[in-house]
N, C-alpha and C positions, 0 to 999 in steps of 0.2 A: 972581174963578179961584180953583179951589183948587191949590195946589203941590203939588208929590212933597215926599214929607218928603224933609229932611238927616239919612240914616242913618249917616256917615261915620262918628261916634263911638259907634255903639249896640256895645256889647259881649255882649249875650247874647240871644236870641230870647225871645220872650212865651209861644208855645204848650206844650203839654204835653210834658216831656222822655222819651225812650225810656229803659226800664227799667232798662238799665244806669247810664245818667247819674243818675237819682233814685237808686240806691243810694249814690251818693258822699255825702259831708257837703257840708254847704253851701260849706265852707269848698272843699272840694276839685270842688266844680259852678263854683263863680266863678273857680278856677284854671284849668278845663279851657276855659270860656266865653274867659277873658282869651286865653289862647292859640289858641286859634280864631280871634279875633277881631284876633288878633296877625297871624298866617297868612294870614287875607284879603285885611288890607290890603296886605301884601308880594306877595301873588302875584297883586292887582287892580296893584300898579304895575310891577311887574317880569316878573309871569308865576308859574308854575309852577317853570320850569326855573332859572328865576330867581333863585329862592328856596329857600334852604338851610334844612335843619334849626338851625345854628349861627344862622342868620338870626332866626329864628322864636324863639330862645332870647332871643338880645338884646333883640329887639322888647318881646316878653312881660314881661320879666325873669324870668325863670326858669332851674332850673338842667337840667342833661342829664338827671339822673333825673327829674326832677320832667314832665319833657316826655315821656319816655318810659314814667313811668307809665301816662300816660293812653293815649299816641299810640305801638304799638311800631313801626313804620315811617311813612315819610313817606307812605304810601300811605293808610294811615287818616285823617291829617291832612288830605289832600286832600280826601277822601269826606266829611269833616266840614264845612269851608269850604265846598265844593258846597251843602250843606244849610243851613250860614248864609246864604248868600247868595239861593240860591232863594227863602227865608222873608223876608230882606232888602228884596231887590230888590220883591217882591211887598207886602210889605206897605208898602214908602213909597209905592205908588199907591192904598194906601185912603184915604178911601171911594169914591174914582174908579170903580176896579177892578170893587167890587162893585155898581155903579150903572147898566153903560152899557147903559141900555137905552132910549136917546133920541139923535137926533143933536144934542141940545144937552149932554148926557153925554158922548157921544163927541168933541165938539169942546174939552169943557173937558179930555178926557182929553189931548187931541192937545195943547192949548196947552200944561199940564202941563210935556209930555214935552221940546217946544223950548225952554221956558221955562229949566226944571231944566237942559240941556243948556248952553245958553248962560250960566247963572249961574256951570257947572262950567268954562266955557272950552274944551269939546269935551274934556274931558282922559278919558281910562279906556274911554270906550263903557259898554257893558252890559256886568257883572260875570259874569253868568251865559254871555251869548254868548262875551265873551272866554276862559272857562273850557273853554267846547265846543269854540270852536275847536283849543284849543291840547291838549286830552285825546282829543277824540271817536274818533281811529284808531289812541291809544295805548295806552289804558285803558279795557276793555269795562264796567268796574263804573263808574267815573266818567261817561263818555258816558249809560248808563242813568241818572244821576242827574238831569245836565245834562237829558236827556231829559225826565224827569218833573217838572222846575222849568217847562221850558217847556209842558208838556201841561196843567200847573197854570193858567197863564198864560193860556193858546188855551181851557180850560173857562169861565174867568172872562168872556173876551171874550164867548165863543159863548153862555153863558147870558144876557148884555145882548139881544145879536140875536136870539135866540131867545124870548125874553120881546114884544120887538117884533113877532116874527111871529107868535106864538101872540094877539097880541091885536088881530091882522088888519090893521097897519099897514104890512105886506109883500108883495108879489106871489107869488103863490104857487111862482113858479118861482125866486126868492131861497133861498140856499141857506147859512144861518146857520153853518155848522160850516164850510164851503168859505172863507165871508167872514171869521169869525173867523180863520184858518189866514192868508190873505193877508193881512188888517191884521196882524198879529203880525209876519209874514215881510217886511212894509211897513217897519213899525219898527225891526226889526233891522239890516236893511240901510240902512237910513236913518242908523242909530246909528254904523252901521260908517264910512259914508262921512263922515259927519259928523266922526267924528273922524281921519280921514285931510284931510279936507278943512278944518276947524277953521272951518266956518261950518254955521248950522241950515239952510242951503237942500235938501241930503238928506233931513234928515229932516221938513221940513215940505213938500217934495215928495210922498213917499212916503206919508204919513200924507193929504194933501188926493188925491191919486189914489184912494187908498181909500175914503175917505170919498165923496168925488165917485159913486165906483162904487155903493154903498152906498144912497147918497142915490137912484140911479137905479130903485130896487126900490121906492121908498114910495109908497103910495098917495094920492093926492090926495084929500085930503074936501072936500067940496064946502062951501062957507059957508050957515049957518042963514040 
């Protein structure tokens, strides 16, 4: 079984950087990435409200003028952290997430989440979910970016289920879009309850129920 990647020490993303970041020198990009990674770590551990600009300065080892050079206000830094976590969380699930087109693959993805959370001691929950829970009602721009991250996640799941449907492996009344949303919702709810209860049961129950539901739409093939 493939495991989720441990991204706790990752400091920068691998996708193409936005134009305004590309204009920075390599040293500038590295400094900015270090600030964002430090802020992401602290906000994951303490929450956004519990993380001050001064905390980020100390964690990243930068001066106030350096931090202000890249982020004029905390709101800008929070948005950068959301983008960072979106990419980190989805990237940590590869290559599993891009190939959820069989029950075996879905089971491996489920097992990887359970194993990873168990190894982490059920600390922290989902970085994207935690940010969304804290910011959705307070910061419209932040809510939009969190929603975008969840949509990427949902679309990846949907793509795999749609492939199964298009291959004729699922009944015509199956709805890959709805099933994908349900599976992601089950995972998020499971992660939250597992964090509170400090046990894998909620993740296992939520995902197992959804996988059984998906399995109920499969068309049984007659042995040749």
